[in-house]
PyMOL CGO cylinders between C-alpha atoms (Angstrom):
from pymol import cmd
from pymol.cgo import CYLINDER

trace = [
    CYLINDER, 13.95, 12.92, -18.05, 13.61, 9.87, -15.80, 0.3, 1, 1, 1, 1, 1, 1,
    CYLINDER, 13.61, 9.87, -15.80, 15.31, 11.66, -12.89, 0.3, 1, 1, 1, 1, 1, 1,
    CYLINDER, 15.31, 11.66, -12.89, 12.86, 14.56, -13.26, 0.3, 1, 1, 1, 1, 1, 1,
    CYLINDER, 12.86, 14.56, -13.26, 9.82, 12.29, -13.26, 0.3, 1, 1, 1, 1, 1, 1,
    CYLINDER, 9.82, 12.29, -13.26, 11.22, 10.29, -10.34, 0.3, 1, 1, 1, 1, 1, 1,
    CYLINDER, 11.22, 10.29, -10.34, 11.61, 13.52, -8.34, 0.3, 1, 1, 1, 1, 1, 1,
    CYLINDER, 11.61, 13.52, -8.34, 8.06, 14.56, -9.28, 0.3, 1, 1, 1, 1, 1, 1,
    CYLINDER, 8.06, 14.56, -9.28, 6.71, 11.19, -8.11, 0.3, 1, 1, 1, 1, 1, 1,
    CYLINDER, 6.71, 11.19, -8.11, 8.66, 11.53, -4.86, 0.3, 1, 1, 1, 1, 1, 1,
    CYLINDER, 8.66, 11.53, -4.86, 7.17, 14.98, -4.21, 0.3, 1, 1, 1, 1, 1, 1,
    CYLINDER, 7.17, 14.98, -4.21, 3.66, 13.79, -4.96, 0.3, 1, 1, 1, 1, 1, 1,
    CYLINDER, 3.66, 13.79, -4.96, 4.24, 10.82, -2.66, 0.3, 1, 1, 1, 1, 1, 1,
    CYLINDER, 4.24, 10.82, -2.66, 5.31, 13.18, 0.11, 0.3, 1, 1, 1, 1, 1, 1,
    CYLINDER, 5.31, 13.18, 0.11, 2.22, 15.32, -0.50, 0.3, 1, 1, 1, 1, 1, 1,
    CYLINDER, 2.22, 15.32, -0.50, -0.01, 12.23, -0.17, 0.3, 1, 1, 1, 1, 1, 1,
    CYLINDER, -0.01, 12.23, -0.17, 1.74, 11.23, 3.05, 0.3, 1, 1, 1, 1, 1, 1,
    CYLINDER, 1.74, 11.23, 3.05, 1.28, 14.74, 4.47, 0.3, 1, 1, 1, 1, 1, 1,
    CYLINDER, 1.28, 14.74, 4.47, -2.43, 14.75, 3.60, 0.3, 1, 1, 1, 1, 1, 1,
    CYLINDER, -2.43, 14.75, 3.60, -2.91, 11.40, 5.29, 0.3, 1, 1, 1, 1, 1, 1,
    CYLINDER, -2.91, 11.40, 5.29, -0.83, 12.36, 8.34, 0.3, 1, 1, 1, 1, 1, 1,
    CYLINDER, -0.83, 12.36, 8.34, -3.01, 15.46, 8.73, 0.3, 1, 1, 1, 1, 1, 1,
    CYLINDER, -3.01, 15.46, 8.73, -6.08, 13.21, 8.64, 0.3, 1, 1, 1, 1, 1, 1,
    CYLINDER, -6.08, 13.21, 8.64, -7.48, 15.09, 5.66, 0.3, 1, 1, 1, 1, 1, 1,
    CYLINDER, -7.48, 15.09, 5.66, -9.59, 13.55, 2.91, 0.3, 1, 1, 1, 1, 1, 1,
    CYLINDER, -9.59, 13.55, 2.91, -9.16, 14.36, -0.76, 0.3, 1, 1, 1, 1, 1, 1,
    CYLINDER, -9.16, 14.36, -0.76, -12.54, 16.13, -0.61, 0.3, 1, 1, 1, 1, 1, 1,
    CYLINDER, -12.54, 16.13, -0.61, -11.44, 18.32, 2.30, 0.3, 1, 1, 1, 1, 1, 1,
    CYLINDER, -11.44, 18.32, 2.30, -8.18, 19.17, 0.55, 0.3, 1, 1, 1, 1, 1, 1,
    CYLINDER, -8.18, 19.17, 0.55, -10.03, 19.99, -2.66, 0.3, 1, 1, 1, 1, 1, 1,
    CYLINDER, -10.03, 19.99, -2.66, -12.38, 22.32, -0.81, 0.3, 1, 1, 1, 1, 1, 1,
    CYLINDER, -12.38, 22.32, -0.81, -9.48, 24.15, 0.85, 0.3, 1, 1, 1, 1, 1, 1,
    CYLINDER, -9.48, 24.15, 0.85, -7.68, 24.62, -2.48, 0.3, 1, 1, 1, 1, 1, 1,
    CYLINDER, -7.68, 24.62, -2.48, -10.75, 25.50, -4.53, 0.3, 1, 1, 1, 1, 1, 1,
    CYLINDER, -10.75, 25.50, -4.53, -10.34, 22.36, -6.64, 0.3, 1, 1, 1, 1, 1, 1,
    CYLINDER, -10.34, 22.36, -6.64, -12.51, 19.33, -7.21, 0.3, 1, 1, 1, 1, 1, 1,
    CYLINDER, -12.51, 19.33, -7.21, -11.84, 16.01, -5.49, 0.3, 1, 1, 1, 1, 1, 1,
    CYLINDER, -11.84, 16.01, -5.49, -11.24, 14.42, -8.89, 0.3, 1, 1, 1, 1, 1, 1,
    CYLINDER, -11.24, 14.42, -8.89, -8.34, 16.82, -9.50, 0.3, 1, 1, 1, 1, 1, 1,
    CYLINDER, -8.34, 16.82, -9.50, -6.67, 15.78, -6.24, 0.3, 1, 1, 1, 1, 1, 1,
    CYLINDER, -6.67, 15.78, -6.24, -7.30, 12.11, -7.05, 0.3, 1, 1, 1, 1, 1, 1,
    CYLINDER, -7.30, 12.11, -7.05, -5.73, 12.37, -10.50, 0.3, 1, 1, 1, 1, 1, 1,
    CYLINDER, -5.73, 12.37, -10.50, -2.66, 14.08, -9.05, 0.3, 1, 1, 1, 1, 1, 1,
    CYLINDER, -2.66, 14.08, -9.05, -2.32, 11.40, -6.37, 0.3, 1, 1, 1, 1, 1, 1,
    CYLINDER, -2.32, 11.40, -6.37, -2.70, 8.62, -8.96, 0.3, 1, 1, 1, 1, 1, 1,
    CYLINDER, -2.70, 8.62, -8.96, 0.00, 10.40, -10.98, 0.3, 1, 1, 1, 1, 1, 1,
    CYLINDER, 0.00, 10.40, -10.98, -2.41, 10.68, -13.91, 0.3, 1, 1, 1, 1, 1, 1,
    CYLINDER, -2.41, 10.68, -13.91, -1.99, 14.48, -14.00, 0.3, 1, 1, 1, 1, 1, 1,
    CYLINDER, -1.99, 14.48, -14.00, 0.95, 16.61, -12.95, 0.3, 1, 1, 1, 1, 1, 1,
    CYLINDER, 0.95, 16.61, -12.95, 0.01, 19.57, -10.80, 0.3, 1, 1, 1, 1, 1, 1,
    CYLINDER, 0.01, 19.57, -10.80, 1.15, 23.01, -11.85, 0.3, 1, 1, 1, 1, 1, 1,
    CYLINDER, 1.15, 23.01, -11.85, 3.58, 24.64, -9.46, 0.3, 1, 1, 1, 1, 1, 1,
    CYLINDER, 3.58, 24.64, -9.46, 0.77, 27.00, -8.42, 0.3, 1, 1, 1, 1, 1, 1,
    CYLINDER, 0.77, 27.00, -8.42, -1.56, 24.08, -7.63, 0.3, 1, 1, 1, 1, 1, 1,
    CYLINDER, -1.56, 24.08, -7.63, 1.17, 22.13, -5.85, 0.3, 1, 1, 1, 1, 1, 1,
    CYLINDER, 1.17, 22.13, -5.85, 1.97, 25.13, -3.64, 0.3, 1, 1, 1, 1, 1, 1,
    CYLINDER, 1.97, 25.13, -3.64, -1.75, 25.67, -2.96, 0.3, 1, 1, 1, 1, 1, 1,
    CYLINDER, -1.75, 25.67, -2.96, -2.07, 22.04, -1.86, 0.3, 1, 1, 1, 1, 1, 1,
    CYLINDER, -2.07, 22.04, -1.86, 0.97, 22.30, 0.40, 0.3, 1, 1, 1, 1, 1, 1,
    CYLINDER, 0.97, 22.30, 0.40, -0.35, 25.57, 1.86, 0.3, 1, 1, 1, 1, 1, 1,
    CYLINDER, -0.35, 25.57, 1.86, -3.72, 23.97, 2.60, 0.3, 1, 1, 1, 1, 1, 1,
    CYLINDER, -3.72, 23.97, 2.60, -1.86, 21.19, 4.43, 0.3, 1, 1, 1, 1, 1, 1,
    CYLINDER, -1.86, 21.19, 4.43, 0.12, 23.74, 6.43, 0.3, 1, 1, 1, 1, 1, 1,
    CYLINDER, 0.12, 23.74, 6.43, 3.41, 23.32, 4.57, 0.3, 1, 1, 1, 1, 1, 1,
    CYLINDER, 3.41, 23.32, 4.57, 5.45, 25.33, 2.08, 0.3, 1, 1, 1, 1, 1, 1,
    CYLINDER, 5.45, 25.33, 2.08, 7.82, 24.51, -0.73, 0.3, 1, 1, 1, 1, 1, 1,
    CYLINDER, 7.82, 24.51, -0.73, 11.44, 25.54, -0.25, 0.3, 1, 1, 1, 1, 1, 1,
    CYLINDER, 11.44, 25.54, -0.25, 14.46, 25.46, -2.51, 0.3, 1, 1, 1, 1, 1, 1,
    CYLINDER, 14.46, 25.46, -2.51, 17.71, 24.32, -0.96, 0.3, 1, 1, 1, 1, 1, 1,
    CYLINDER, 17.71, 24.32, -0.96, 21.13, 23.91, -2.50, 0.3, 1, 1, 1, 1, 1, 1,
    CYLINDER, 21.13, 23.91, -2.50, 22.19, 20.32, -3.05, 0.3, 1, 1, 1, 1, 1, 1,
    CYLINDER, 22.19, 20.32, -3.05, 25.01, 19.13, -0.88, 0.3, 1, 1, 1, 1, 1, 1,
    CYLINDER, 25.01, 19.13, -0.88, 28.12, 18.01, -2.69, 0.3, 1, 1, 1, 1, 1, 1,
    CYLINDER, 28.12, 18.01, -2.69, 28.34, 14.25, -2.55, 0.3, 1, 1, 1, 1, 1, 1,
]
cmd.load_cgo(trace, "trace")
């Protein structure tokens, strides 16, 4: 369970970094995704977990997409 939540936090952290690197505010991102700014804020504060649909919508609004890649054998 901890590994799953750690991965979720990492992905949310990357999403925050992408939003900031694109120079986009939470309000702008919310408008592009059809959400409210409070929803974006709660996700970024890790108070709420985004659904996969919402996470993909956020990434799309930022100009990115989610991909699945096979883990390399360590």
